C-alpha positions in Angstrom: -13.5 35.3 -24.9 -15.4 32.7 -26.2 -12.6 30.0 -27.1 -11.5 30.5 -23.8 -14.8 29.3 -22.2 -15.8 26.5 -24.5 -12.1 25.6 -23.5 -12.7 25.6 -19.6 -15.8 23.5 -20.3 -14.6 20.9 -22.0 -11.3 20.4 -19.0 -14.2 20.6 -16.6 -16.2 18.1 -18.7 -13.4 15.6 -19.2 -12.5 15.8 -15.5 -16.1 15.0 -14.4 -16.7 12.4 -16.5 -12.8 10.6 -15.7 -13.2 11.2 -11.7 -17.0 9.6 -12.4 -15.6 6.6 -14.5 -13.2 5.8 -11.8 -14.7 6.6 -8.7 -19.3 5.6 -9.4 -18.2 2.0 -8.7 -17.2 3.1 -5.3 -19.7 5.4 -4.4 -22.4 2.4 -5.5 -20.5 0.3 -3.1 -20.7 2.8 -0.4 -24.5 3.9 -1.1 -25.8 0.4 -1.2 -24.0 0.2 2.2 -26.4 2.0 4.0 -29.5 -0.1 2.1 -32.3 -0.8 4.7 -33.1 -4.2 3.2 -31.0 -7.5 2.4 -30.5 -7.4 -1.1 -28.2 -4.3 -2.7 -30.4 -3.5 -5.3 -32.5 -0.6 -6.6 -34.7 1.2 -5.4 -32.6 2.3 -2.5 -34.0 2.0 1.1 -32.5 3.8 4.1 -30.1 5.2 5.3 -29.3 2.9 8.2 -26.0 1.9 10.1 -26.9 -1.5 10.7 -24.7 -3.2 8.3 -22.0 -1.3 9.7 -23.2 -2.5 13.3 -23.5 -5.7 11.7 -19.6 -5.8 10.7 -17.9 -4.0 13.6 -20.0 -7.0 16.0 -18.1 -9.6 13.8 -15.8 -11.0 15.3 -14.3 -13.0 12.3 -14.2 -9.7 10.4 -13.1 -7.5 13.6 -9.6 -10.4 13.9 -9.5 -10.2 10.1 -9.5 -6.4 10.0 -6.7 -6.6 13.3 -4.7 -9.0 10.9 -4.6 -6.6 8.1 -3.2 -4.0 9.8 -0.4 -5.9 11.8 0.5 -7.2 8.5 0.6 -4.0 6.7 2.6 -2.1 9.4 5.2 -4.7 10.0 5.7 -5.8 6.2 6.1 -2.2 5.3 8.4 -1.1 8.1 11.1 -4.1 7.1 10.3 -3.2 3.1 10.9 0.2 3.9 14.4 -0.7 5.9 15.2 -2.9 3.5 15.2 -1.0 0.4 16.7 2.2 2.2 19.7 -0.1 3.0 19.4 -1.2 -0.4 19.2 2.2 -2.7 21.7 3.9 0.0 24.2 0.9 -0.9 23.7 1.5 -5.1 23.6 5.3 -4.7 27.0 5.8 -2.2 29.1 2.3 -2.9 31.2 1.5 -5.6 29.3 -1.8 -6.2 29.8 -4.2 -9.5 27.1 -4.6 -11.8 25.1 -1.6 -10.3 23.0 -1.2 -13.5 22.4 -4.9 -13.0 21.9 -5.2 -9.6 19.2 -2.2 -9.8 17.3 -4.0 -12.5 17.3 -7.6 -10.6 15.8 -5.4 -7.4 12.8 -3.5 -9.5 11.8 -6.5 -11.5 9.3 -7.7 -9.2 7.1 -4.9 -9.9 6.7 -5.9 -13.6 6.1 -9.7 -12.2 2.0 -11.2 -11.3 1.7 -11.1 -7.9 0.3 -14.8 -9.1 3.5 -15.7 -9.7 5.1 -14.2 -6.4 2.5 -16.2 -4.7 2.3 -19.5 -6.4 6.6 -19.2 -6.1 6.4 -18.3 -2.0 4.2 -21.4 -1.8 6.1 -23.8 -3.1 9.0 -22.9 -1.6 7.2 -22.6 1.8 6.1 -26.1 1.5 9.3 -27.3 0.4 10.7 -25.6 3.4 8.1 -27.1 5.8 6.7 -23.8 6.7 3.5 -23.4 7.1 1.0 -20.7 6.1 0.2 -17.7 8.6 0.3 -14.2 8.8 4.3 -14.4 9.1 4.0 -16.0 5.4 2.0 -13.5 4.3 4.2 -10.7 5.3 7.3 -11.9 3.8 4.9 -12.6 1.0 4.3 -8.5 1.5 7.8 -7.6 1.8 9.0 -9.0 -1.5 6.4 -7.1 -3.7 7.2 -4.0 -1.1 10.8 -3.6 -1.1 11.2 -3.2 -5.3 8.5 -0.3 -4.7 10.4 1.6 -1.5 14.1 1.0 -2.9 12.8 2.8 -6.8 10.9 5.7 -4.5 14.3 6.1 -2.3 16.5 5.7 -4.6 15.2 8.2 -6.9 15.6 10.9 -4.5 19.1 10.2 -3.9 21.2 12.6 -5.3 24.3 13.5 -5.9 24.0 16.9 -3.7 23.6 15.0 -0.4 27.0 13.6 -0.4 28.7 16.6 0.5 26.7 17.1 3.0 27.9 13.5 4.5 31.3 14.4 3.7 30.8 17.1 6.1 29.9 14.6 8.3 32.2 12.5 8.1 34.8 15.4 8.0 33.2 16.2 11.7 33.8 13.0 13.3 30.7 10.9 12.4 31.3 7.0 11.4 29.5 5.8 8.7 26.0 4.4 10.7 26.0 7.5 12.7 26.1 9.6 9.1 23.6 7.0 8.0 21.4 7.6 10.9 21.9 11.0 11.9 21.9 12.8 8.6 21.3 10.6 5.4 17.7 9.0 6.8 16.2 12.8 7.8 17.1 14.5 4.2 15.3 11.1 3.1 12.5 10.9 5.7 9.9 12.3 2.8 10.8 9.5 0.3 11.2 7.2 3.5 7.5 8.0 5.1 6.0 8.2 1.4 7.3 4.8 0.4 6.4 3.4 3.8 2.6 4.8 3.3 2.7 3.5 0.0 3.6 -0.2 1.0 0.4 0.4 4.2 -1.7 0.8 1.2 -0.6 -1.7 -1.3 -0.7 -4.6 1.5 -3.4 -3.8 3.2 -5.9 -4.4 0.7 -3.7 -7.0 -1.5 -5.8 -10.4 -1.9 -3.5 -12.8 -4.0 -0.7 -13.4 -2.0 -2.7 -13.2 1.3 -5.2 -15.7 -0.1 -2.8 -18.6 -1.2 -0.4 -18.0 1.8 -2.8 -18.1 4.4 -4.5 -21.2 6.3 -6.8 -19.8 9.4 -5.5 -16.5 10.4 -6.7 -14.8 6.7 -6.7 -10.9 6.5 -10.1 -8.8 5.8 -9.4 -9.1 1.6 -9.7 -12.6 2.4 -12.7 -12.6 4.5 -14.3 -10.2 2.5 -14.0 -12.6 -0.3 -15.2 -15.8 1.7 -18.3 -13.4 2.1 -18.9 -13.3 -1.4 -19.2 -16.6 -2.2 -22.7 -16.6 -0.4 -23.5 -13.7 -3.0 -24.2 -9.4 -2.4 -25.4 -8.3 0.7 -24.8 -4.9 2.2 -22.7 -6.1 4.8 -20.2 -7.2 2.5 -20.5 -3.6 1.1 -19.8 -2.2 4.9 -17.0 -4.3 4.8 -15.4 -3.0 1.6 -16.6 0.7 2.6 -14.7 0.3 5.4 -11.2 -1.4 3.4 -11.9 1.8 1.2 -12.3 3.9 4.0 -9.1 3.1 5.7 -7.2 3.3 2.3 -8.5 7.1 1.8 -7.6 8.2 5.7 -3.9 6.6 5.1 -3.3 8.7 1.5 -5.0 11.5 3.5 -2.3 11.4 6.1 0.3 10.3 3.6 -0.9 13.4 1.9 -0.4 15.5 5.1 2.5 14.4 6.9 4.7 13.9 3.6 3.3 15.0 0.4 2.9 18.8 1.3 6.2 18.8 3.2 7.9 17.4 -0.2 5.7 21.0 -2.4 7.3 23.1 0.5 10.8 22.0 -0.4 
């Protein structure tokens, strides 16, 4: 009995230390976003919401937040469609060198975002394409397609082939089967890859920094604020980024992962 209690105490101690190590910086960031002075240092004075009011009344920050949401949603949608079609093709079609093609599709997951951003920057400059939200979106599609492909492909099992064959036997064409049978069966993995892509695109900085010019995303705008030093306003902006990221993960948990657990 004593050994079981010690084991339970050790587990809870480890879990507490682990989560404390992970979330302590975020907790400090959120705490000092309510600081009632111009410097985010001890002693803590507050709480106050004036820095959140300052963030939401700052047109540049609001515009960059909208830009981030637009880029995240649009690039994630394109990445999911491309990843789903690639996963379906490699899982259902007889293609040459399928193993090599899978490796090439997932290879960008092992490449630094800096290398990808530099390559895209050189390519866009060579083609005469100006930096904009479009180039940022293309960069985010490049990094998210391998993620979407890996998630969706891992869920395309052989047990689904019989259902697709039954649809063909009942007169459904290839596109009808893909749209009405395969896509609904794969919807949990499709939604999971979409929400993860939105989360990664929402707070991505390196590609957004190198491929932007006048219209910037929120992480780039926050970086510009940090060049003048830390302030509670910067902490409030960072806290909003964290809040939106957590909200997306909670939404994914409610809409996707709970359904996966019930299956």
